[in-house]
C-alpha positions as semicolon CSV with decimal commas, in nm:
position;residue;x (nm);y (nm);z (nm)
1;M;10,025;9,709;11,548
2;L;10,387;9,638;11,632
3;K;10,431;9,458;11,961
4;I;10,741;9,313;12,116
5;H;10,702;9,108;12,432
6;I;10,983;9,213;12,664
7;T;10,887;9,002;12,965
8;N;11,125;8,716;12,882
9;L;11,385;8,924;12,699
10;T;11,738;8,827;12,802
11;E;12,007;9,075;12,898
12;G;12,193;9,234;12,608
13;W;12,123;9,373;12,262
14;H;11,829;9,254;12,049
15;Q;11,768;9,361;11,688
16;Y;11,430;9,353;11,510
17;Q;11,325;9,442;11,156
18;F;10,970;9,493;11,036
19;Q;10,798;9,591;10,713
20;E;10,453;9,723;10,791
21;T;10,174;9,927;10,633
22;L;10,041;10,245;10,790
23;A;9,738;10,057;10,926
24;Q;9,957;9,789;11,084
25;I;10,141;10,050;11,293
26;G;9,823;10,227;11,399
27;L;9,816;10,517;11,151
28;N;9,539;10,620;10,913
29;E;9,573;10,515;10,549
30;D;9,721;10,789;10,330
31;S;9,755;10,767;9,952
32;R;10,086;10,957;9,969
33;F;10,243;10,657;10,142
34;P;10,129;10,346;9,955
35;R;10,441;10,140;10,025
36;V;10,549;9,958;10,333
37;I;10,732;10,129;10,613
38;D;11,068;9,979;10,705
39;V;11,131;9,975;11,079
40;E;11,458;9,872;11,243
41;L;11,446;9,849;11,621
42;G;11,727;9,777;11,861
43;I;11,658;9,707;12,228
44;E;11,926;9,678;12,492
45;K;11,823;9,527;12,824
46;T;12,055;9,604;13,111
47;G;11,955;9,523;13,467
48;G;11,584;9,582;13,424
49;R;11,628;9,893;13,208
50;F;11,557;9,913;12,839
51;H;11,728;10,141;12,588
52;T;11,597;10,160;12,233
53;Q;11,721;10,279;11,894
54;T;11,478;10,309;11,606
55;R;11,515;10,375;11,234
56;V;11,206;10,430;11,021
57;K;11,197;10,488;10,646
58;T;10,951;10,485;10,359
59;I;10,894;10,646;10,022
60;G;10,620;10,905;9,982
61;N;10,444;11,033;9,670
62;F;10,422;11,411;9,646
63;I;10,348;11,687;9,394
64;C;10,594;11,968;9,327
65;D;10,458;12,309;9,433
66;R;10,625;12,485;9,139
67;C;10,575;12,256;8,840
68;L;10,295;12,028;8,970
69;D;10,484;11,716;8,859
70;P;10,454;11,411;9,083
71;F;10,772;11,282;9,249
72;E;10,879;11,024;9,504
73;H;11,085;11,116;9,809
74;L;11,261;10,896;10,065
75;I;11,160;10,983;10,418
76;S;11,373;10,850;10,700
77;Q;11,415;10,912;11,069
78;E;11,683;10,783;11,304
């Protein structure tokens, strides 16, 4: 599971990048998502407050509903 210790985090912007499996981020294994998940996390500490920005992306394996051919699709969230 992804953990970032923020106790000693200095003021300002901090950037982190992770490549994790579903299990490593606390999700159940799923054969549609056999690859790693790329996570980019930015944390800004300002006077005891934390603001975050996250980008998550991976490639999933799916089957077309019309032709039943398998295909890969990039899934991303910002």
